[in-house]
N, C-alpha and C positions, 0 to 999 in steps of 0.2 A: 193286483194290480198294484204296478208301485205308485209310493208315495209323489213323486214326480209327474205321474200320468193324471194320479187323482186332482192334485195342485192341477195341474192343463186341463183335466175336463171344467172344474169349477172352474179356472178361467174363461173355460168357454164362455159356460153358459152363464157366466155371472160377469161381463164384460163393462156391460154399464157403469156396473157400481162399484168396478175396481177404478173404472176410468174418474168418478165423479171422489171417488177416495183420491187417489193416484192425485187427483187435482186440486182435490182439500188439503190432502198430506205433503206429498210434494212438492206444490207449489212453493209455500212458504220457507219451507226446505233449501228447497232449488233457493229462494232470494237470500236463508241465511247464509249460504255458500259461498253465492256470489259477494257474498256481501264481505265473508272472511276471503275470499281469493283476491278480490280487489285489496284488502286492508293488509293482508299477505303480500300482497309483490308491494305497494306503498313502503313500510317497513322493509323488507327487503333495499328499496330505493334509498330509504336513508340511509341505513345499512353501510349500501356500497360505499354512500355519500362519503359519510363518518370515514369509512373506508380508505376514500382517496382523500378526505383532507388530511387526517389521522398519518397517512404517509408522505402528503405532502411538507406532516408538522414536521416528521422525524427526519426527512430527507434534507430540509430544509436546519434540524441544526446540526444534522450530520455536517452538511456543507462548511455551516458556519465555522462549526467545530476544528472539521483541517485548512481553513481559511489561517484562523486566527494559528495553530501547527506550523502555516508553508510560514507565515510571516514572521513564527519566532526563528524555524531555519535560519528563515534571509538575515534575519540580526544575530541571530548564531555564527555565519557564514562570512557578513559582515565582518562582527567584533572579532574573528581570527586572521580571516585573512590583508582586513583592509581597505578591500574591495567594495567601492559602492557599486558596482553589478549586480552583487545580492542581497541589493533591496527592492529589487524592482521586483519579485515573490510582494513584500514587505505595500510598495505603492498599489499595484491591482488590486492586490486585499478589501484595503478598505471602505471602495466604495461598493464593493460585492457585498463586505458586512454592512455597511448601510442599508444597502437592498433587503438583503434574506430580515435584517432586524424588521423592515416594515413592512414585509409580507409578513413576517409570524404576528406583529400587532396589530395585522386587522383580521386577521383566522382567531385573533382571544378577543380581540375585542368584541365581532362577533358572537362569541361565546359569552363576554360578561367576565370572562374570568384572564384579568389582568397583573394581579398578586404574582403569582410562579415567575411571569414571563417578567415581568418588572425586574427581578432580583436578576434573572437571565440578561436583559439588557443591560441594564447598570455590571455586574460582572465583565462583558465582554468587551465593551466600551470601557471599563478601565482598564483592561489588557489590551487593548488596541492602544487605547493613551499612555498606560506603560511602558509600551515598543518606542513608541514614536518618541518616550521621551529617552531611552538610550540610544537610542539609533542620534536623536539631534544632541546628546550625550558625546556618542562617537564620533561624532563629526568637528568636538573641541577638544576632545582629549580621551584619545579611544581606551585607556589603562583606566581612565575612573569609569568610563562605561562598563568594562570587563566586570573592576569590582561591585560595581552596582549590581549586575548581572549575577554575581557569587551571593549577594544577599538572597538568596532563592524568592525575593516578592514576587517576578515572573511565576515560578514554581508553583508557589503557592495562591497565584489564584488561577492559575490553569486548571487547579484541582477544584477551585472552587465552582471552577464554570464547570466542571466535567459530571461536579457531582449532583449538579440544580439537572445538568442535560439527564442524568440517571434518571433524577426524582419525575421532569419530563413527561422522557419517555416510560418510563410506569406507569403514569400517570396516561398517555396515548393509547399503553398496551389495553390498563382495565377498560377506558370507554369505547374500545372495540370488543373485547371480550362480553359486556353489556349488550352493545347493539346485537353479537351475533346470540346472546341469548334472548333476545325477543325474538327473535328472529325463527330459531328452536323452539319458541313458546308457542308465537300464533301454528308452525307447520305442527306442533301435536295437539293446537286446538282443531286445525284443519279436518287432518288424523279421526278423532274422534268424533267430528260434525261429520266427516265423509261413512266412517263406520253405521254410528247412527241411523243417514242415511238406506245406506245400504240391507239393513237388518229392513228396516221399516216399506222397505223398496220390496221384500227378496216376500214377507209379509201379504202384500196387497197386488202383489204380480209378479211373477216370474220375468216376465219381457220387459219391466219398466225394471225390477233388478240385476237382472245382464246391463241394461244398459247404465242405469249409477254406476254398479260397479267396474262397469267400462272406464265412463270419468272418471271416479277414482285412481284405480292406476295413473292414468294420464295424469289426472293433480297432484301422485304422489312422482311421476315421473318429473314431472317440473320443478315440482321442490327439491329432487336431488339435484338437475339438472342447472337448477339456482345456487343448488352449493358447489356443482363443479366451477361455476362461474366464478364465482365470489373465489376460490382459492384462487383460481386461474389470474383473476384480476390482482390478486394480494402479488403474485411470483409480477406481472405484468409491472402493477403500479409502484414495486418498489426499482425500478428505472426503466425507463421505456428508451431509456436510448443504449442502452448496454443487453445484450444476449440475449434472450430468455428463451428454452425449451422445453418439449415435457419428452420423455423415452420410455418406447416399452423397457423390460427387462432385457429385455435382448438386442435393447442397444439405439432401436427404430424409430424414429423421429418421429412422434406422432402428433406435433407442433413447436414450431418456432412464430418468432416476432422478426414482423419487416425489416426489422435493427439491422437483421440478416447480409443486406443489404449493402447497406453502410462500413462495414466493422468486415466482414468476411468477402461481397464481393460478389453475393451469392444470393438469388430468389428466393425466397421460403419452398414455395415445388421444386427447386435444384437442391435445395438442401435434403430435403422430407425424403430423397431417392438415392441417397448417400449416408455409410455406416458413420457414427463421430468419431472413430479410430480414426476415417480416411483425410481429419487436418491435423490430426497430430502430427506434427514433426518424427523422426524416425530417433530422434537423441531423449524423447520424454514420453517416449510411445510401456514401457515398461514397467517406467512409475505410475504413469496415469492408471495401467492396469491396475496394478498392484492397492493404487489409492483406491478406485471405485472398488475391488473384491473386500477389499478388508472393509468401505462404509457400508455395502449390501451384509457381509456378514455380521457385521453389529449392529445393523436396521440406524445406521448413524453417526453424520460425517461431524468430528472433530473442530475442524473450522473449515476456512479457504482453501486453498492451492494453487499453485502459479507452475502456467505450464504456455506452450508456444502451442496457436494456430496458424495453418497455415490460408492463405489467403487463394483465392481462386487465381488470383497472378502471380503464383507459387510463393509470395514472400511473407515470414512469419512475424508473428504481432503477437506480441505476450498477454496473456490473460489472469486474468484469481477468477476461481470457479466455486462457486459454493453446493452443493448437491444434496435434495431435500430429494426421503423416502416417501410415496406416496402410500396409505392402507388401506384395505379394505374395511366395512364392518370388522370380519371377523383379526381385522390385527394384521394379517397377511399382506406383505408388500406387493404392490400391483404394478408399479411405476416409481419413475423420478423425475426430479425437476433440478433443470440446471440454469443457473445464475452465471451472468460470465462476464468480465466488468475488463475492456483494454488497459491495462497499465502497463502500453508501450512506455509513453513518451514518459511519466511518471518515472520510469524505471534510469527511463535515459538520462534526465533531470537531477534526477537521485547521482547516477555512477558522475557526469559531469559537476555537477553538488564536491561527491567526493575528493574529486583528482581533485578538483580546482584547491580545494581545501590541504593538499596533499602535498601539495609540486611548490618548487619555487621557479616563481615567475620564471626568470632572466637564463637559469639553465633547464627547467623541466627537468630536474633531479629531486628525489624526495626533499622537504626542506626540516625544520626540526624538530615543528611536532610529532608529525610523518615518521622522522628517524626514531626519534626517544620510545614512542611508541611501538616497530616495528623492530629496532634495537631490543629493545627489554624482552621480547618474543620471543627473538631468534639468541639472550643467551640461553633464556631460561629453559630450551631446548636444549642447547649444547650443554648447560647443566644438567639436564635429565638424561642426557644422551652419553655425558664424561664425553664430549669432544673437544677439543681447542678451539678456539677461535679467535682470529688478530682482529687489532682495530687499529687503520691508523688517521692518525688526525694532521690532516695537510695543511700549508697555507702561503700563499700564493706570495712574491714577494714582488717586491715594485709597486704596491698599484699607484698606491700615493701619489711616488715619482707620477708615474703616467698620468694619474687623473692630474696632476699641479699640470704638467709638460702638454699632455695632447687633450685631456679633456674628460668627460667623466665618458662621455660613448667610447671613447680608446679601452677607455678601463673598464666597461662594460663588457668591449668585444677577449678582453683579458681573463677576466672572469668565462665568458662563457668556452671560450678556447680552454679552459684549465681543467671544466667540467667534465668538458669530453672528453680529454685525455684523461682523465681519471678513469670516466666509463671504460674506454680502447683498452685499459692498463686494469680492468677489472675484469671477475668473472662474470655471467650473468646469471649464479645464484648467490653474491655479492654483495652488502646493500650500500648504497653512494648517495650523500647527501651533500646538501650547500647550506652548512648551520649559520649563514650568514658573513655577510660583508666579505672579505678575502678566506673564509675559515674552509675546508670543506672534512668530508669524513668517510673510512671506507669498512664496511664493518661485512667478516666474511666467517665462514667454517671453514679448516684446515686437516689434515693430517696431521701433521706435528709441526713443532714450533719455524719449519723451513718455511712455510712456506710467507712468514713476515719478509725476511730476504728476497723470497721472487716475485713478490708483491712491489717491491719498491725500485728490486732492477727489472722490471717490465715499466715503471711507471718511467723510471730517469729514460729507458731506452724510449719511447714514448715522446718524451721532451726531447731527447737527442735529436730524434728525429724530425719533429717538426719546430725545431732552432734552428735547422742545418736548410728550412726551404729558404730560398732568397730573398722571396716574394714579400715575407710576412714583414707586419706594422711594428713590431715590438718581440721579445722574446718572454718566452715561459719559464719564471723558475720556482721552485716548492722547495720548500720547508718539511721535515716529512719526521712526526714523533709513531712509534708503533708500539704498543704493548698486545699481549699473549695472554691470554687467558687460558690458564695450565691446571692440570692437579695442584690441589683439590677442589679445584672449577669454585672457588666461590665467592668469587671476584664476580662485583655489580657493573652495571652500564657505567654508570656514575661515577665508580674506581676506577676503571678503562678510561674514559673520556679522560680523567687529572689526569693520570701517568701516561697517556699518549701526549695530552698540550704541554705535559712539563718537560718530555723528551724530545717535541716538536723545538719548544723554544731554545733550549740546553744546545741544539743542532746549529740553531737561528744563529745563534752566539759563538761558535765557536766557528760558524761559517765568518759571521763578520771578521771574529778575528785575526784570521785565515786572512780577510784583507788585508783587512790596514796591515801586517806585521808585512805583505806579498809589494802593498803599497810603499812602506819605511823602503824597504829594499830596493825598489825601482829607483826611488831617490836617491839612496845612496850611491848607485851606480851610476846614476845620470850624473 
């Protein structure tokens, strides 16, 4: 007879004793298990609350830093372009920063830990005050404001803010780790108690042991489910307004948060019927595939990557996506999560800001700052490739007289027309800019030095065609000085500018002298 059969027979003949013993032993153990289960549940809830709170703190700190950066960018744009429209982000950031600081003060007051926060609050307030001080100074004396920025005080303040943020973030991570450790400790205690109950139940009665074992398995599954929920919550809490997904390794969607409706126009159940690459535009497909494969091979992503995602209505939006690979107990990757943030508006704002900082407001051509930057890069390319370049320094004649006789609106019209003529006389690859006032410059790579003469001929032809039109309120005349970058290709952009400027003034002087002689000749004849 097997041991199980003997035990079953003993159980049948000793049912009453088993029931009494089971009641006497299992009831207290059951009570302990219930108490442990309640304690574990409460500890898990406390840990989740700490997760929510810490994520809120980290997100609020991150938003505050971004607002400071936006304010710094707006201040920089104002000082570079002199346009008050760049100060709109500065004004918008100020009340948001105050609100974020108030939210953080409430959290740290509840924790009874205001020391670190007070340092952060003081530095942020000082940085905002510094921005306001520079902007106020810029309204009165923009050069003095630029000098104040070059003192690097603002950079030093921002570095100190980032250092305090780093310290606060590390503290939040340690707090989260402590909460999770407490949950794991309770989980271990519960598992030990469950195992002991199984052992005692098996000795007393096979049937009772099976029942307790089933309960333990259910409890263990519940613990695992709570762990999974905590990880999922960590993703969701990162930003409920961002797109959060969990994918199987073949890409199938296992979970997508409700934010997909606002971001992509799909309901979650609709998205789960599609594959991830169905949303990626053709231009980004290969890059996204390569990024995912490299991350899967290495088991980790270096950081976020930017790509387009097609909405349900066909509109493509730009997203910044982070991938995290999930592993089982053996370390094998089983699925991955994706957190995607819509950065379309941010990128458009950056592009608009860059364009406004680079372009001359009156003509739409590159301004002096953009020309010096892009021109230096073009000269460096010519020097590397040993190719000649032509730089034409152009001065609009008669601007002052037109302003005095017909007003500055007419003068602005002359400047716009001159800029348009220079664009029409130049090639698409040439760099055309207005340096300021009535001074323009054109820089381009040519096959040989004859390109200088070709540009001069094209420009004067365009000017002659323009002046031949009878409806023109004013005529366009330009003095042009041209310098050529030739072997040994050692000239700098500054040297070419000085040479072309000198040649332009020499041409202007010769033209004036010729006009004087012509006027004298006419006077003698008459």
